[in-house]
HTML snippet that shows the backbone in 3Dmol.js (N, CA, C, O; Angstrom):
<script src="https://3Dmol.org/build/3Dmol-min.js"></script>
<div id="view" style="width:600px;height:400px;position:relative"></div>
<script>
const pdb = `
ATOM      1  N   UNK A   1     111.298 113.244  96.965  1.00  0.00           N
ATOM      2  CA  UNK A   1     111.206 113.530  95.554  1.00  0.00           C
ATOM      3  C   UNK A   1     109.955 112.866  94.985  1.00  0.00           C
ATOM      4  O   UNK A   1     109.549 111.789  95.419  1.00  0.00           O
ATOM      5  N   UNK A   2     109.359 113.534  94.007  1.00  0.00           N
ATOM      6  CA  UNK A   2     108.113 113.021  93.435  1.00  0.00           C
ATOM      7  C   UNK A   2     107.961 113.520  92.008  1.00  0.00           C
ATOM      8  O   UNK A   2     108.709 114.377  91.537  1.00  0.00           O
ATOM      9  N   UNK A   3     106.986 112.964  91.350  1.00  0.00           N
ATOM     10  CA  UNK A   3     106.595 113.463  90.037  1.00  0.00           C
ATOM     11  C   UNK A   3     105.555 114.547  90.240  1.00  0.00           C
ATOM     12  O   UNK A   3     104.857 114.568  91.254  1.00  0.00           O
ATOM     13  N   UNK A   4     105.452 115.447  89.275  1.00  0.00           N
ATOM     14  CA  UNK A   4     104.482 116.542  89.341  1.00  0.00           C
ATOM     15  C   UNK A   4     103.738 116.616  88.011  1.00  0.00           C
ATOM     16  O   UNK A   4     104.217 116.150  86.977  1.00  0.00           O
ATOM     17  N   UNK A   5     102.575 117.205  88.072  1.00  0.00           N
ATOM     18  CA  UNK A   5     101.797 117.455  86.852  1.00  0.00           C
ATOM     19  C   UNK A   5     101.893 118.938  86.567  1.00  0.00           C
ATOM     20  O   UNK A   5     101.755 119.767  87.466  1.00  0.00           O
ATOM     21  N   UNK A   6     102.130 119.266  85.306  1.00  0.00           N
ATOM     22  CA  UNK A   6     102.406 120.649  84.924  1.00  0.00           C
ATOM     23  C   UNK A   6     101.338 121.208  83.984  1.00  0.00           C
ATOM     24  O   UNK A   6     100.312 120.574  83.740  1.00  0.00           O
ATOM     25  N   UNK A   7     101.594 122.376  83.477  1.00  0.00           N
ATOM     26  CA  UNK A   7     100.645 123.175  82.700  1.00  0.00           C
ATOM     27  C   UNK A   7      99.888 122.464  81.576  1.00  0.00           C
ATOM     28  O   UNK A   7      98.701 122.738  81.404  1.00  0.00           O
ATOM     29  N   UNK A   8     100.504 121.572  80.806  1.00  0.00           N
ATOM     30  CA  UNK A   8      99.739 120.955  79.717  1.00  0.00           C
ATOM     31  C   UNK A   8      98.475 120.218  80.172  1.00  0.00           C
ATOM     32  O   UNK A   8      97.583 119.971  79.360  1.00  0.00           O
ATOM     33  N   UNK A   9      98.388 119.868  81.450  1.00  0.00           N
ATOM     34  CA  UNK A   9      97.202 119.173  81.971  1.00  0.00           C
ATOM     35  C   UNK A   9      96.015 120.118  82.151  1.00  0.00           C
ATOM     36  O   UNK A   9      94.863 119.685  82.115  1.00  0.00           O
ATOM     37  N   UNK A  10      96.294 121.400  82.342  1.00  0.00           N
ATOM     38  CA  UNK A  10      95.222 122.359  82.627  1.00  0.00           C
ATOM     39  C   UNK A  10      94.193 122.341  81.508  1.00  0.00           C
ATOM     40  O   UNK A  10      94.511 122.554  80.338  1.00  0.00           O
ATOM     41  N   UNK A  11      92.955 122.082  81.899  1.00  0.00           N
ATOM     42  CA  UNK A  11      91.859 122.060  80.943  1.00  0.00           C
ATOM     43  C   UNK A  11      91.704 120.753  80.190  1.00  0.00           C
ATOM     44  O   UNK A  11      90.674 120.524  79.556  1.00  0.00           O
ATOM     45  N   UNK A  12      92.721 119.884  80.248  1.00  0.00           N
ATOM     46  CA  UNK A  12      92.658 118.609  79.546  1.00  0.00           C
ATOM     47  C   UNK A  12      92.162 117.517  80.492  1.00  0.00           C
ATOM     48  O   UNK A  12      91.168 116.848  80.208  1.00  0.00           O
ATOM     49  N   UNK A  13      92.847 117.344  81.600  1.00  0.00           N
ATOM     50  CA  UNK A  13      92.458 116.374  82.635  1.00  0.00           C
ATOM     51  C   UNK A  13      92.008 115.056  82.037  1.00  0.00           C
ATOM     52  O   UNK A  13      90.936 114.560  82.382  1.00  0.00           O
ATOM     53  N   UNK A  14      92.789 114.488  81.165  1.00  0.00           N
ATOM     54  CA  UNK A  14      92.456 113.229  80.511  1.00  0.00           C
ATOM     55  C   UNK A  14      92.169 112.116  81.513  1.00  0.00           C
ATOM     56  O   UNK A  14      91.254 111.319  81.307  1.00  0.00           O
ATOM     57  N   UNK A  15      92.940 112.058  82.590  1.00  0.00           N
ATOM     58  CA  UNK A  15      92.718 111.065  83.627  1.00  0.00           C
ATOM     59  C   UNK A  15      93.336 109.710  83.373  1.00  0.00           C
ATOM     60  O   UNK A  15      93.156 108.805  84.187  1.00  0.00           O
ATOM     61  N   UNK A  16      94.059 109.528  82.280  1.00  0.00           N
ATOM     62  CA  UNK A  16      94.686 108.232  81.988  1.00  0.00           C
ATOM     63  C   UNK A  16      95.705 107.852  83.052  1.00  0.00           C
ATOM     64  O   UNK A  16      95.978 106.669  83.258  1.00  0.00           O
ATOM     65  N   UNK A  17      96.262 108.835  83.720  1.00  0.00           N
ATOM     66  CA  UNK A  17      97.271 108.588  84.749  1.00  0.00           C
ATOM     67  C   UNK A  17      96.676 108.043  86.046  1.00  0.00           C
ATOM     68  O   UNK A  17      97.366 107.362  86.805  1.00  0.00           O
ATOM     69  N   UNK A  18      95.424 108.333  86.300  1.00  0.00           N
ATOM     70  CA  UNK A  18      94.804 107.956  87.578  1.00  0.00           C
ATOM     71  C   UNK A  18      94.758 106.444  87.795  1.00  0.00           C
ATOM     72  O   UNK A  18      95.222 105.986  88.839  1.00  0.00           O
ATOM     73  N   UNK A  19      94.229 105.647  86.877  1.00  0.00           N
ATOM     74  CA  UNK A  19      94.133 104.215  87.156  1.00  0.00           C
ATOM     75  C   UNK A  19      95.467 103.459  87.146  1.00  0.00           C
ATOM     76  O   UNK A  19      95.542 102.351  87.676  1.00  0.00           O
ATOM     77  N   UNK A  20      96.510 104.032  86.557  1.00  0.00           N
ATOM     78  CA  UNK A  20      97.797 103.322  86.521  1.00  0.00           C
ATOM     79  C   UNK A  20      98.659 103.588  87.749  1.00  0.00           C
ATOM     80  O   UNK A  20      99.690 102.940  87.932  1.00  0.00           O
ATOM     81  N   UNK A  21      98.257 104.517  88.579  1.00  0.00           N
ATOM     82  CA  UNK A  21      99.044 104.868  89.766  1.00  0.00           C
ATOM     83  C   UNK A  21      98.858 103.797  90.845  1.00  0.00           C
ATOM     84  O   UNK A  21      97.747 103.616  91.343  1.00  0.00           O
ATOM     85  N   UNK A  22      99.936 103.080  91.214  1.00  0.00           N
ATOM     86  CA  UNK A  22      99.811 102.007  92.199  1.00  0.00           C
ATOM     87  C   UNK A  22      99.535 102.494  93.621  1.00  0.00           C
ATOM     88  O   UNK A  22      99.086 101.717  94.464  1.00  0.00           O
ATOM     89  N   UNK A  23      99.802 103.776  93.894  1.00  0.00           N
ATOM     90  CA  UNK A  23      99.563 104.297  95.239  1.00  0.00           C
ATOM     91  C   UNK A  23      98.341 105.214  95.301  1.00  0.00           C
ATOM     92  O   UNK A  23      98.068 105.815  96.341  1.00  0.00           O
ATOM     93  N   UNK A  24      97.615 105.322  94.204  1.00  0.00           N
ATOM     94  CA  UNK A  24      96.413 106.174  94.125  1.00  0.00           C
ATOM     95  C   UNK A  24      96.701 107.584  94.639  1.00  0.00           C
ATOM     96  O   UNK A  24      95.927 108.137  95.421  1.00  0.00           O
ATOM     97  N   UNK A  25      97.818 108.160  94.194  1.00  0.00           N
ATOM     98  CA  UNK A  25      98.206 109.482  94.687  1.00  0.00           C
ATOM     99  C   UNK A  25      97.900 110.612  93.709  1.00  0.00           C
ATOM    100  O   UNK A  25      98.320 111.747  93.935  1.00  0.00           O
ATOM    101  N   UNK A  26      97.179 110.327  92.633  1.00  0.00           N
ATOM    102  CA  UNK A  26      96.828 111.365  91.673  1.00  0.00           C
ATOM    103  C   UNK A  26      95.372 111.759  91.899  1.00  0.00           C
ATOM    104  O   UNK A  26      94.467 110.927  91.828  1.00  0.00           O
ATOM    105  N   UNK A  27      95.166 113.046  92.173  1.00  0.00           N
ATOM    106  CA  UNK A  27      93.832 113.532  92.506  1.00  0.00           C
ATOM    107  C   UNK A  27      93.548 114.845  91.786  1.00  0.00           C
ATOM    108  O   UNK A  27      94.436 115.450  91.185  1.00  0.00           O
ATOM    109  N   UNK A  28      92.334 115.255  91.859  1.00  0.00           N
ATOM    110  CA  UNK A  28      91.883 116.491  91.233  1.00  0.00           C
ATOM    111  C   UNK A  28      90.427 116.327  90.891  1.00  0.00           C
ATOM    112  O   UNK A  28      89.664 115.799  91.701  1.00  0.00           O
ATOM    113  N   UNK A  29      90.014 116.761  89.718  1.00  0.00           N
ATOM    114  CA  UNK A  29      88.608 116.639  89.356  1.00  0.00           C
ATOM    115  C   UNK A  29      88.177 115.202  89.126  1.00  0.00           C
ATOM    116  O   UNK A  29      86.979 114.923  89.084  1.00  0.00           O
ATOM    117  N   UNK A  30      89.140 114.266  88.975  1.00  0.00           N
ATOM    118  CA  UNK A  30      88.820 112.855  88.823  1.00  0.00           C
ATOM    119  C   UNK A  30      89.597 112.110  89.900  1.00  0.00           C
ATOM    120  O   UNK A  30      90.826 112.178  89.928  1.00  0.00           O
ATOM    121  N   UNK A  31      88.907 111.403  90.785  1.00  0.00           N
ATOM    122  CA  UNK A  31      89.615 110.646  91.807  1.00  0.00           C
ATOM    123  C   UNK A  31      89.815 109.209  91.342  1.00  0.00           C
ATOM    124  O   UNK A  31      89.260 108.827  90.311  1.00  0.00           O
ATOM    125  N   UNK A  32      90.591 108.395  92.066  1.00  0.00           N
ATOM    126  CA  UNK A  32      90.884 107.036  91.604  1.00  0.00           C
ATOM    127  C   UNK A  32      89.655 106.157  91.396  1.00  0.00           C
ATOM    128  O   UNK A  32      89.725 105.179  90.651  1.00  0.00           O
ATOM    129  N   UNK A  33      88.558 106.471  92.020  1.00  0.00           N
ATOM    130  CA  UNK A  33      87.347 105.673  91.865  1.00  0.00           C
ATOM    131  C   UNK A  33      86.435 106.246  90.777  1.00  0.00           C
ATOM    132  O   UNK A  33      85.364 105.700  90.513  1.00  0.00           O
ATOM    133  N   UNK A  34      86.859 107.344  90.146  1.00  0.00           N
ATOM    134  CA  UNK A  34      86.080 107.934  89.064  1.00  0.00           C
ATOM    135  C   UNK A  34      85.000 108.895  89.511  1.00  0.00           C
ATOM    136  O   UNK A  34      84.185 109.316  88.689  1.00  0.00           O
ATOM    137  N   UNK A  35      84.963 109.259  90.786  1.00  0.00           N
ATOM    138  CA  UNK A  35      83.952 110.191  91.278  1.00  0.00           C
ATOM    139  C   UNK A  35      84.451 111.623  91.152  1.00  0.00           C
ATOM    140  O   UNK A  35      85.649 111.882  91.266  1.00  0.00           O
ATOM    141  N   UNK A  36      83.550 112.534  90.920  1.00  0.00           N
ATOM    142  CA  UNK A  36      83.932 113.943  90.809  1.00  0.00           C
ATOM    143  C   UNK A  36      84.386 114.451  92.167  1.00  0.00           C
ATOM    144  O   UNK A  36      83.789 114.121  93.191  1.00  0.00           O
ATOM    145  N   UNK A  37      85.429 115.244  92.175  1.00  0.00           N
ATOM    146  CA  UNK A  37      85.916 115.904  93.380  1.00  0.00           C
ATOM    147  C   UNK A  37      85.870 117.403  93.133  1.00  0.00           C
ATOM    148  O   UNK A  37      85.967 117.859  91.994  1.00  0.00           O
ATOM    149  N   UNK A  38      85.724 118.152  94.196  1.00  0.00           N
ATOM    150  CA  UNK A  38      85.798 119.599  94.062  1.00  0.00           C
ATOM    151  C   UNK A  38      87.273 119.973  93.984  1.00  0.00           C
ATOM    152  O   UNK A  38      88.076 119.528  94.804  1.00  0.00           O
ATOM    153  N   UNK A  39      87.619 120.773  93.021  1.00  0.00           N
ATOM    154  CA  UNK A  39      89.010 121.160  92.813  1.00  0.00           C
ATOM    155  C   UNK A  39      89.318 122.408  93.633  1.00  0.00           C
ATOM    156  O   UNK A  39      88.570 123.385  93.597  1.00  0.00           O
ATOM    157  N   UNK A  40      90.412 122.368  94.365  1.00  0.00           N
ATOM    158  CA  UNK A  40      90.828 123.528  95.153  1.00  0.00           C
ATOM    159  C   UNK A  40      91.157 124.686  94.219  1.00  0.00           C
ATOM    160  O   UNK A  40      91.623 124.476  93.099  1.00  0.00           O
ATOM    161  N   UNK A  41      90.916 125.882  94.675  1.00  0.00           N
ATOM    162  CA  UNK A  41      91.232 127.063  93.881  1.00  0.00           C
ATOM    163  C   UNK A  41      92.653 127.488  94.196  1.00  0.00           C
ATOM    164  O   UNK A  41      92.973 127.812  95.339  1.00  0.00           O
ATOM    165  N   UNK A  42      93.500 127.485  93.186  1.00  0.00           N
ATOM    166  CA  UNK A  42      94.874 127.917  93.333  1.00  0.00           C
ATOM    167  C   UNK A  42      95.104 129.084  92.388  1.00  0.00           C
ATOM    168  O   UNK A  42      94.758 129.018  91.209  1.00  0.00           O
ATOM    169  N   UNK A  43      95.684 130.139  92.908  1.00  0.00           N
ATOM    170  CA  UNK A  43      95.898 131.338  92.097  1.00  0.00           C
ATOM    171  C   UNK A  43      96.719 131.060  90.851  1.00  0.00           C
ATOM    172  O   UNK A  43      96.490 131.687  89.816  1.00  0.00           O
ATOM    173  N   UNK A  44      97.670 130.136  90.922  1.00  0.00           N
ATOM    174  CA  UNK A  44      98.564 129.893  89.791  1.00  0.00           C
ATOM    175  C   UNK A  44      97.979 128.940  88.755  1.00  0.00           C
ATOM    176  O   UNK A  44      98.609 128.685  87.728  1.00  0.00           O
ATOM    177  N   UNK A  45      96.784 128.410  89.008  1.00  0.00           N
ATOM    178  CA  UNK A  45      96.158 127.474  88.072  1.00  0.00           C
ATOM    179  C   UNK A  45      94.864 128.098  87.564  1.00  0.00           C
ATOM    180  O   UNK A  45      93.953 128.381  88.341  1.00  0.00           O
ATOM    181  N   UNK A  46      94.795 128.307  86.253  1.00  0.00           N
ATOM    182  CA  UNK A  46      93.647 128.991  85.683  1.00  0.00           C
ATOM    183  C   UNK A  46      92.533 128.043  85.266  1.00  0.00           C
ATOM    184  O   UNK A  46      91.461 128.498  84.866  1.00  0.00           O
ATOM    185  N   UNK A  47      92.756 126.762  85.346  1.00  0.00           N
ATOM    186  CA  UNK A  47      91.740 125.798  84.955  1.00  0.00           C
ATOM    187  C   UNK A  47      91.870 124.543  85.762  1.00  0.00           C
ATOM    188  O   UNK A  47      92.647 124.483  86.715  1.00  0.00           O
ATOM    189  N   UNK A  48      91.128 123.556  85.395  1.00  0.00           N
ATOM    190  CA  UNK A  48      91.178 122.294  86.122  1.00  0.00           C
ATOM    191  C   UNK A  48      92.356 121.453  85.652  1.00  0.00           C
ATOM    192  O   UNK A  48      92.716 121.438  84.475  1.00  0.00           O
ATOM    193  N   UNK A  49      92.939 120.757  86.619  1.00  0.00           N
ATOM    194  CA  UNK A  49      94.042 119.859  86.316  1.00  0.00           C
ATOM    195  C   UNK A  49      94.114 118.792  87.390  1.00  0.00           C
ATOM    196  O   UNK A  49      93.390 118.859  88.384  1.00  0.00           O
ATOM    197  N   UNK A  50      94.974 117.815  87.202  1.00  0.00           N
ATOM    198  CA  UNK A  50      95.220 116.777  88.188  1.00  0.00           C
ATOM    199  C   UNK A  50      96.499 117.101  88.947  1.00  0.00           C
ATOM    200  O   UNK A  50      97.329 117.884  88.484  1.00  0.00           O
ATOM    201  N   UNK A  51      96.648 116.486  90.120  1.00  0.00           N
ATOM    202  CA  UNK A  51      97.802 116.740  90.976  1.00  0.00           C
ATOM    203  C   UNK A  51      98.326 115.425  91.526  1.00  0.00           C
ATOM    204  O   UNK A  51      97.557 114.485  91.733  1.00  0.00           O
ATOM    205  N   UNK A  52      99.641 115.351  91.766  1.00  0.00           N
ATOM    206  CA  UNK A  52     100.261 114.164  92.359  1.00  0.00           C
ATOM    207  C   UNK A  52     100.665 114.488  93.790  1.00  0.00           C
ATOM    208  O   UNK A  52     101.360 115.471  94.049  1.00  0.00           O
ATOM    209  N   UNK A  53     100.217 113.648  94.712  1.00  0.00           N
ATOM    210  CA  UNK A  53     100.545 113.824  96.125  1.00  0.00           C
ATOM    211  C   UNK A  53     102.026 113.497  96.326  1.00  0.00           C
ATOM    212  O   UNK A  53     102.426 112.343  96.168  1.00  0.00           O
ATOM    213  N   UNK A  54     102.843 114.491  96.670  1.00  0.00           N
ATOM    214  CA  UNK A  54     104.285 114.262  96.786  1.00  0.00           C
ATOM    215  C   UNK A  54     104.659 113.334  97.937  1.00  0.00           C
ATOM    216  O   UNK A  54     105.732 112.730  97.922  1.00  0.00           O
ATOM    217  N   UNK A  55     103.786 113.217  98.929  1.00  0.00           N
ATOM    218  CA  UNK A  55     104.086 112.346 100.065  1.00  0.00           C
ATOM    219  C   UNK A  55     103.798 110.878  99.768  1.00  0.00           C
ATOM    220  O   UNK A  55     104.297 109.999 100.470  1.00  0.00           O
ATOM    221  N   UNK A  56     103.011 110.606  98.751  1.00  0.00           N
ATOM    222  CA  UNK A  56     102.658 109.222  98.419  1.00  0.00           C
ATOM    223  C   UNK A  56     103.240 108.732  97.097  1.00  0.00           C
ATOM    224  O   UNK A  56     103.180 107.536  96.815  1.00  0.00           O
ATOM    225  N   UNK A  57     103.792 109.607  96.291  1.00  0.00           N
ATOM    226  CA  UNK A  57     104.384 109.215  95.015  1.00  0.00           C
ATOM    227  C   UNK A  57     105.625 108.361  95.268  1.00  0.00           C
ATOM    228  O   UNK A  57     106.486 108.724  96.068  1.00  0.00           O
ATOM    229  N   UNK A  58     105.707 107.214  94.573  1.00  0.00           N
ATOM    230  CA  UNK A  58     106.851 106.316  94.747  1.00  0.00           C
ATOM    231  C   UNK A  58     107.795 106.338  93.542  1.00  0.00           C
ATOM    232  O   UNK A  58     108.643 105.456  93.398  1.00  0.00           O
ATOM    233  N   UNK A  59     107.649 107.331  92.690  1.00  0.00           N
ATOM    234  CA  UNK A  59     108.535 107.500  91.531  1.00  0.00           C
ATOM    235  C   UNK A  59     108.530 106.302  90.587  1.00  0.00           C
ATOM    236  O   UNK A  59     109.576 105.931  90.054  1.00  0.00           O
ATOM    237  N   UNK A  60     107.374 105.699  90.376  1.00  0.00           N
ATOM    238  CA  UNK A  60     107.296 104.498  89.533  1.00  0.00           C
ATOM    239  C   UNK A  60     107.249 104.823  88.040  1.00  0.00           C
ATOM    240  O   UNK A  60     107.465 103.922  87.229  1.00  0.00           O
ATOM    241  N   UNK A  61     106.984 106.030  87.651  1.00  0.00           N
ATOM    242  CA  UNK A  61     106.874 106.565  86.299  1.00  0.00           C
ATOM    243  C   UNK A  61     105.699 106.024  85.475  1.00  0.00           C
ATOM    244  O   UNK A  61     105.597 106.344  84.291  1.00  0.00           O
ATOM    245  N   UNK A  62     104.822 105.226  86.054  1.00  0.00           N
ATOM    246  CA  UNK A  62     103.691 104.682  85.292  1.00  0.00           C
ATOM    247  C   UNK A  62     102.843 105.800  84.691  1.00  0.00           C
ATOM    248  O   UNK A  62     102.373 105.682  83.560  1.00  0.00           O
ATOM    249  N   UNK A  63     102.650 106.864  85.429  1.00  0.00           N
ATOM    250  CA  UNK A  63     101.816 107.974  84.956  1.00  0.00           C
ATOM    251  C   UNK A  63     102.440 108.706  83.770  1.00  0.00           C
ATOM    252  O   UNK A  63     101.733 109.184  82.884  1.00  0.00           O
ATOM    253  N   UNK A  64     103.745 108.787  83.763  1.00  0.00           N
ATOM    254  CA  UNK A  64     104.457 109.508  82.700  1.00  0.00           C
ATOM    255  C   UNK A  64     104.155 108.901  81.336  1.00  0.00           C
ATOM    256  O   UNK A  64     103.931 109.624  80.365  1.00  0.00           O
ATOM    257  N   UNK A  65     104.149 107.588  81.266  1.00  0.00           N
ATOM    258  CA  UNK A  65     103.989 106.894  79.989  1.00  0.00           C
ATOM    259  C   UNK A  65     102.583 106.986  79.408  1.00  0.00           C
ATOM    260  O   UNK A  65     102.411 106.829  78.199  1.00  0.00           O
ATOM    261  N   UNK A  66     101.577 107.235  80.237  1.00  0.00           N
ATOM    262  CA  UNK A  66     100.205 107.269  79.726  1.00  0.00           C
ATOM    263  C   UNK A  66      99.654 108.679  79.541  1.00  0.00           C
ATOM    264  O   UNK A  66      98.561 108.837  78.996  1.00  0.00           O
ATOM    265  N   UNK A  67     100.365 109.688  79.971  1.00  0.00           N
ATOM    266  CA  UNK A  67      99.879 111.070  79.854  1.00  0.00           C
ATOM    267  C   UNK A  67      99.862 111.488  78.379  1.00  0.00           C
ATOM    268  O   UNK A  67     100.912 111.526  77.737  1.00  0.00           O
ATOM    269  N   UNK A  68      98.674 111.800  77.838  1.00  0.00           N
ATOM    270  CA  UNK A  68      98.581 112.135  76.420  1.00  0.00           C
ATOM    271  C   UNK A  68      99.133 113.517  76.050  1.00  0.00           C
ATOM    272  O   UNK A  68      99.324 113.814  74.870  1.00  0.00           O
ATOM    273  N   UNK A  69      99.387 114.361  77.058  1.00  0.00           N
ATOM    274  CA  UNK A  69      99.877 115.707  76.763  1.00  0.00           C
ATOM    275  C   UNK A  69     101.270 115.968  77.332  1.00  0.00           C
ATOM    276  O   UNK A  69     101.718 117.114  77.372  1.00  0.00           O
ATOM    277  N   UNK A  70     101.951 114.919  77.770  1.00  0.00           N
ATOM    278  CA  UNK A  70     103.310 115.029  78.326  1.00  0.00           C
ATOM    279  C   UNK A  70     103.406 116.107  79.400  1.00  0.00           C
ATOM    280  O   UNK A  70     104.265 116.986  79.342  1.00  0.00           O
ATOM    281  N   UNK A  71     102.509 116.024  80.380  1.00  0.00           N
ATOM    282  CA  UNK A  71     102.454 117.022  81.440  1.00  0.00           C
ATOM    283  C   UNK A  71     103.162 116.584  82.714  1.00  0.00           C
ATOM    284  O   UNK A  71     103.270 117.373  83.652  1.00  0.00           O
ATOM    285  N   UNK A  72     103.648 115.347  82.772  1.00  0.00           N
ATOM    286  CA  UNK A  72     104.184 114.808  84.021  1.00  0.00           C
ATOM    287  C   UNK A  72     105.704 114.689  83.950  1.00  0.00           C
ATOM    288  O   UNK A  72     106.264 114.104  83.023  1.00  0.00           O
ATOM    289  N   UNK A  73     106.356 115.271  84.974  1.00  0.00           N
ATOM    290  CA  UNK A  73     107.813 115.277  85.060  1.00  0.00           C
ATOM    291  C   UNK A  73     108.237 114.983  86.485  1.00  0.00           C
ATOM    292  O   UNK A  73     107.495 115.248  87.431  1.00  0.00           O
ATOM    293  N   UNK A  74     109.439 114.432  86.636  1.00  0.00           N
ATOM    294  CA  UNK A  74     110.018 114.352  87.965  1.00  0.00           C
ATOM    295  C   UNK A  74     110.258 115.797  88.384  1.00  0.00           C
ATOM    296  O   UNK A  74     110.652 116.624  87.561  1.00  0.00           O
ATOM    297  N   UNK A  75     110.025 116.105  89.651  1.00  0.00           N
ATOM    298  CA  UNK A  75     110.125 117.502  90.072  1.00  0.00           C
ATOM    299  C   UNK A  75     111.496 118.111  89.813  1.00  0.00           C
ATOM    300  O   UNK A  75     111.601 119.326  89.648  1.00  0.00           O
ATOM    301  N   UNK A  76     112.533 117.310  89.774  1.00  0.00           N
ATOM    302  CA  UNK A  76     113.877 117.832  89.480  1.00  0.00           C
ATOM    303  C   UNK A  76     114.130 118.019  87.991  1.00  0.00           C
ATOM    304  O   UNK A  76     115.104 118.666  87.605  1.00  0.00           O
ATOM    305  N   UNK A  77     113.258 117.457  87.146  1.00  0.00           N
ATOM    306  CA  UNK A  77     113.478 117.492  85.707  1.00  0.00           C
ATOM    307  C   UNK A  77     112.432 118.299  84.937  1.00  0.00           C
ATOM    308  O   UNK A  77     112.430 118.305  83.706  1.00  0.00           O
ATOM    309  N   UNK A  78     111.559 118.968  85.651  1.00  0.00           N
ATOM    310  CA  UNK A  78     110.532 119.779  84.987  1.00  0.00           C
ATOM    311  C   UNK A  78     111.200 120.933  84.239  1.00  0.00           C
ATOM    312  O   UNK A  78     112.182 121.504  84.714  1.00  0.00           O
ATOM    313  N   UNK A  79     110.662 121.268  83.069  1.00  0.00           N
ATOM    314  CA  UNK A  79     111.202 122.428  82.354  1.00  0.00           C
ATOM    315  C   UNK A  79     111.140 123.671  83.248  1.00  0.00           C
ATOM    316  O   UNK A  79     110.219 123.824  84.050  1.00  0.00           O
ATOM    317  N   UNK A  80     112.102 124.528  83.102  1.00  0.00           N
ATOM    318  CA  UNK A  80     112.201 125.724  83.947  1.00  0.00           C
ATOM    319  C   UNK A  80     110.891 126.511  83.995  1.00  0.00           C
ATOM    320  O   UNK A  80     110.494 127.000  85.052  1.00  0.00           O
ATOM    321  N   UNK A  81     110.219 126.630  82.840  1.00  0.00           N
ATOM    322  CA  UNK A  81     108.983 127.420  82.788  1.00  0.00           C
ATOM    323  C   UNK A  81     107.858 126.801  83.619  1.00  0.00           C
ATOM    324  O   UNK A  81     106.862 127.469  83.896  1.00  0.00           O
ATOM    325  N   UNK A  82     108.002 125.530  84.020  1.00  0.00           N
ATOM    326  CA  UNK A  82     106.960 124.858  84.811  1.00  0.00           C
ATOM    327  C   UNK A  82     107.446 124.431  86.183  1.00  0.00           C
ATOM    328  O   UNK A  82     106.757 123.670  86.862  1.00  0.00           O
ATOM    329  N   UNK A  83     108.614 124.898  86.615  1.00  0.00           N
ATOM    330  CA  UNK A  83     109.151 124.546  87.939  1.00  0.00           C
ATOM    331  C   UNK A  83     108.199 124.942  89.061  1.00  0.00           C
ATOM    332  O   UNK A  83     108.163 124.272  90.093  1.00  0.00           O
ATOM    333  N   UNK A  84     107.431 126.010  88.885  1.00  0.00           N
ATOM    334  CA  UNK A  84     106.518 126.447  89.950  1.00  0.00           C
ATOM    335  C   UNK A  84     105.413 125.429  90.218  1.00  0.00           C
ATOM    336  O   UNK A  84     104.734 125.521  91.241  1.00  0.00           O
ATOM    337  N   UNK A  85     105.219 124.462  89.324  1.00  0.00           N
ATOM    338  CA  UNK A  85     104.206 123.432  89.549  1.00  0.00           C
ATOM    339  C   UNK A  85     104.617 122.456  90.650  1.00  0.00           C
ATOM    340  O   UNK A  85     103.775 121.699  91.133  1.00  0.00           O
ATOM    341  N   UNK A  86     105.881 122.450  91.059  1.00  0.00           N
ATOM    342  CA  UNK A  86     106.276 121.684  92.240  1.00  0.00           C
ATOM    343  C   UNK A  86     105.474 122.207  93.421  1.00  0.00           C
ATOM    344  O   UNK A  86     104.883 121.434  94.175  1.00  0.00           O
ATOM    345  N   UNK A  87     105.458 123.526  93.578  1.00  0.00           N
ATOM    346  CA  UNK A  87     104.708 124.145  94.675  1.00  0.00           C
ATOM    347  C   UNK A  87     103.204 124.035  94.471  1.00  0.00           C
ATOM    348  O   UNK A  87     102.465 123.865  95.441  1.00  0.00           O
ATOM    349  N   UNK A  88     102.737 124.127  93.236  1.00  0.00           N
ATOM    350  CA  UNK A  88     101.303 124.014  92.945  1.00  0.00           C
ATOM    351  C   UNK A  88     100.791 122.645  93.376  1.00  0.00           C
ATOM    352  O   UNK A  88      99.739 122.553  94.008  1.00  0.00           O
ATOM    353  N   UNK A  89     101.520 121.577  93.042  1.00  0.00           N
ATOM    354  CA  UNK A  89     101.115 120.226  93.435  1.00  0.00           C
ATOM    355  C   UNK A  89     101.111 120.070  94.954  1.00  0.00           C
ATOM    356  O   UNK A  89     100.172 119.507  95.517  1.00  0.00           O
ATOM    357  N   UNK A  90     102.150 120.563  95.617  1.00  0.00           N
ATOM    358  CA  UNK A  90     102.215 120.467  97.081  1.00  0.00           C
ATOM    359  C   UNK A  90     101.086 121.260  97.732  1.00  0.00           C
ATOM    360  O   UNK A  90     100.466 120.792  98.687  1.00  0.00           O
ATOM    361  N   UNK A  91     100.822 122.442  97.226  1.00  0.00           N
ATOM    362  CA  UNK A  91      99.779 123.305  97.796  1.00  0.00           C
ATOM    363  C   UNK A  91      98.402 122.657  97.706  1.00  0.00           C
ATOM    364  O   UNK A  91      97.593 122.780  98.626  1.00  0.00           O
ATOM    365  N   UNK A  92      98.139 121.973  96.609  1.00  0.00           N
ATOM    366  CA  UNK A  92      96.850 121.298  96.456  1.00  0.00           C
ATOM    367  C   UNK A  92      96.599 120.337  97.616  1.00  0.00           C
ATOM    368  O   UNK A  92      95.488 120.270  98.141  1.00  0.00           O
ATOM    369  N   UNK A  93      97.630 119.598  98.011  1.00  0.00           N
ATOM    370  CA  UNK A  93      97.456 118.609  99.072  1.00  0.00           C
ATOM    371  C   UNK A  93      97.476 119.224 100.460  1.00  0.00           C
ATOM    372  O   UNK A  93      96.973 118.614 101.404  1.00  0.00           O
ATOM    373  N   UNK A  94      98.035 120.400 100.610  1.00  0.00           N
ATOM    374  CA  UNK A  94      97.957 121.111 101.896  1.00  0.00           C
ATOM    375  C   UNK A  94      96.536 121.574 102.163  1.00  0.00           C
ATOM    376  O   UNK A  94      96.113 121.661 103.316  1.00  0.00           O
ATOM    377  N   UNK A  95      95.800 121.869 101.104  1.00  0.00           N
ATOM    378  CA  UNK A  95      94.425 122.369 101.224  1.00  0.00           C
ATOM    379  C   UNK A  95      93.401 121.271 101.443  1.00  0.00           C
ATOM    380  O   UNK A  95      92.252 121.564 101.774  1.00  0.00           O
ATOM    381  N   UNK A  96      93.780 120.038 101.269  1.00  0.00           N
ATOM    382  CA  UNK A  96      92.816 118.925 101.390  1.00  0.00           C
ATOM    383  C   UNK A  96      92.630 118.501 102.807  1.00  0.00           C
ATOM    384  O   UNK A  96      91.857 117.582 103.080  1.00  0.00           O
TER     385      UNK A  96
END
`;
const viewer = $3Dmol.createViewer("view");
viewer.addModel(pdb, "pdb");
viewer.setStyle({}, {cartoon: {color: "spectrum"}});
viewer.zoomTo();
viewer.render();
</script>
């Protein structure tokens, strides 16, 4: 089980969640060291966003509290309209 980042992050990518993650498992256009990364192209994502590595997430919730757009949910608690982001987050890390 892990946390996921959902639709409100698309195009915002604030990055406040990146430095608070104790396992450095949040990636995308901003990596934990602040360097630009190339974002994988996913059909279900129309813009840039961040992703949480489900294999490294320890469910600490630190990212949830700092997200300015309330885009982060536990994968079991994501709103129904954003449940597909469980697969979107996993797919991002399969492509890396």
